[in-house]
C-alpha angles and dihedrals in degrees: 000000000000130000111227125216113240126230104260142179117239129209118220088208109118112255094024122135139189125241114254100212088144090072108080111233094357126138089188124109131210110256114235098185135056115238104224091191088076098053102075123214100316116130099253117190135186104280094211089059093048106045090148088077092060129073114254096257092047093050090050092048096049093048091051097052090043088057090060095034108024092169091061093043091054089059093055111109132190132193135180119244138182103271089220085073100043094117116094101245097042089046092050095049096041096047098036098242132154108258088218094067091058119088127197125217110205125184116227127180141182139169131242120183089338095311117121113219121196132201126190101205118200115197135156114271087242091065138039133230117262096235102162096053115014101032092040092052094046091052091043093224131135095233131022123189141165115277117247111260096242093051091047092053095044095046095043099043088228137109127259111263089028106065109148134196088219108087101013113153114279093238092068127089113241112209118186125189111230092237087064095050089048098063151014110314124205106199143163120287096207089260133075092225097068145026134220131217124195138162114266091242090065093060089048090058096051115117113278092004118161119193108208126189094210105038095107132055130191 
């Protein structure tokens, strides 16, 4: 039902990428580098050197993946923003960014035989997660719905408007659309006052990540 991410070797050479053989029928590749040309004029800094700009779970998650894939961790960038513009569309407009570089992490849950199953779904901001078909089928539940804001904040340890796929609880399913893995991903930092940018390949290497070819719809 899921499409697992293979163990891969990355090149630190700018412009390199990783074969996406895990995504059935896909010609896309996992991006191992951040494209700074997409990031506007914000003061981006190496995220591993500015962990104070990340929520605690995000900082821990980034450090963990960087231990196994230091070349990917070195690509991660963070910047401070005005918390008033933390939501995707206001941020894009205020800072003159391309909406396509932003990725949303939405939390979806459903129950099966009394057990709640949670998925963190990561899709490009120009698309939306196919909750009623793909996510529901993946979770193997009769009904899947978005988690209430209060519950999402409490369970993730992150702020609303800053939910990040990096550092989500290990018990959750982490579903990543292939278009996210194929390029630069601007995501939440866990805090409203900052944003995190990572190469798509880093997200594909997070614990329990599943890269799906059909997670997002236009």
